[in-house]
N, C-alpha and C positions, 0 to 999 in steps of 0.2 A: 690544412695548409701543408705544403711540401716541406720536407727537411732540406735545408740549404747547407751544402758542404763546400767550404772555401778550399781552393787549391792555391797554395802559396808559390809564386814563381821561384824556381830553383830548389824547391823542396820535394825530393823524391818521396819522403814519408807522407806528406800531405796528398800527393798525387795517388800514391798506392792506397791510402785510406779511402779516398773518394771513390776510386774505381772498384775497389772491393765492395764497398757498401752498395754502389750502384748496381754492380754485377749481381749481387744477391737479390736485389729488388727485381731485376729483369728475369732472373731464374724463377721468381715467384709469380711472374706474369704482370709485374708492375710497370709503371711508366717513369722515365727519367728524362730530364732536360739536361743537355750537355753541350759543350762548345765545339764548334768545328772551325776551320780556317775561314769560312764564309760567315755564317750566322749560327745562332743557337738552334739545336735540333731537338726533336721530341722522339725518344727512343723507346722501342718495345721489341720483344722477341719476335723476329720475322717468321719463325716457324710455329708460333703459337696463334691459332686462329682467334682465340678469346682475347689475347693481349692486343692483337692488331685491331680487333673490333673496338676495343677501348679507345685507341688512337682516333679512329674515325669519329667516334662519339664526342670525345672531349674537344676536338678541333672543329666540329661541325662541318666536316669536309664533305663535298658532293660525293655521292655513292659511286659515280662512274669515273672518278679520278683516281688512278693508281697511286700507290705509295712508293716512294723511292726507298731503296735498300742500301745499307752500307756494310762493307766487309773489311777485314784487316789486311788481306793480301790477294794475290792472284788465285790462290787456292779457293778463295771464297767465290770468285767468278766461276771457276770450274764447278763449284757446288751448285750454283743457282742458274747457270746457263746450260743449254744442251751441249755446248762445247765452246772453246775459245778459238775463233777463227785465226789462222796463221797471219793473215794480213793485218790483224789488229795489234799484234805483239809490239811493233815499233811504237804505235800510238800509246799503248798501255805503259810501256817502259818510259815514255817521255812525260806523261801527264798523270800517272797514278803512282803514289798518292797525289791528290790534287783536286781542284774544283771542276772535275769532269764526270758527268753521269753518262754511262753508255747503256743504251736500250737495245736488248737482244733477246732472242727466243729463250723463254724460261724453261727450267727443268721441272720435273714433276714434284720436286721437293716442296716448293712453295705453296702455301694455301691460296685458294682462289681469291680470298678477301684481300690479299696484298696487291694483286694486279687488277682488281675490279673485274675479274673474269677474263682479262686479256691474255694472249699467248706470249706476251713479252714482259720483261721486267727491267727497270732502270737500276743500275748498280754503280756505286762509286767507292773508292778507297779514300777516306779523308786524310788531309795533310795537317793534322793537329795532334800534339802529343797526348792530350787528354782523350780525344776521340779514339785514337789508335790504342791507347792503353786500356780504355773501356772495352773495345772490341776484343782485344787479346785476353783480358781477364774474363769476359763473358764466354768467349770461345764459340759463339754462334752469330749468324748474321742478325742485323737489326733493321727494322723499318725506321726511317729517320727523316720525316718531313720537318719543315721548319717549326720552331716552337711558338706558333701564333695561332690565334683563332682564324678560321677560314675568312679570307678577305682583308685581314690586317697585314701590316708590314712585318716582314721577318725580323726578329730582334738580334742585334749584335751585342747587347748587354742584358744581363738578367733583370736589371731594373726596368727594361722595356717590355718584359713578358707580361701579358695580360694577367691581372689578379684572378680573373675567372679560370684561366688555365692553371695557374699555380695552385688553386684550390683542389684541382683534380689529378695532379701528378703526385708521385710518392717522394721523389728525390730530385734535387737540383744541384748540379756541379757548377759552381761559380768560379770561373777562371778569368774574370775581367772581360774587357772589351775584346771581341774577336778580331777587330780591325778589318773585317770583311765588309759585310752589309750587302754584298752582291751574291746571289745564289750561284750554284754551279751551272755550267753550260751543259745542256742536255742534248745528246747526239744519238739519233737512231741509226744503228748499224746492221739492221736486218737485211738491207739491200745495199747495192752499190750503184751510183754514188750514195754515200751516207747523207743524212738529212738533220739539220739543226731543228730541234723541237722547241728549244728555249735558249735565247742568247743569254750569256752570263759572264762569269769571271774570266773565262778563257776565250780570247777572240778567235773567230773562225779562221782568220789568216794564219794563225799558228797551227791550228788543227789540220789545215790543208797541206802542210809540209809532210804529213804522214798518211793522209787518206784523201781520196777523191770525195768531195762534198758538194751537194747541189747548192745553187744559189750564189 
């Protein structure tokens, strides 16, 4: 069973303790459940093929479904994408950090297992103090699908995470209810107009203020 570490609201010490413990687990190739502003995510080192394969296995995720990646800042986008298109900068400034995943051409740095062999990768910058602190402490990108078994509802509380999943991860950072429950909006930006792949927490009407979007 996973070790559960509580983060006390307003306590920097408890936050630092939690993310340091979780960061060490990620560096060892382990799995961490952590909160975002939408739902709880399942984290592993995105640059470790072995760690990423563990995510596929424990979630029971279809092998042709790519994994989303989270980074701490725009430098992370530059690391994982071939480039950051100039016309995306206003959109990125407006909604990142936030519940927006942008799908663009991947760099050669990512293992194929992350993208299920596709030439694109979906990346977002989470807007949650624990998620951002974990990414900064770890210093590398993470894969971060929701912390649920494939086909189940994404959890907004640790209490809602499947016991089967809890048995197979190493650490859980419990920061209470995320207050979200709605996953991020996924926008493919390889072409113009851009295309919404998944409706989510950010309405398309808001995104259209910064980019031409189909539909």
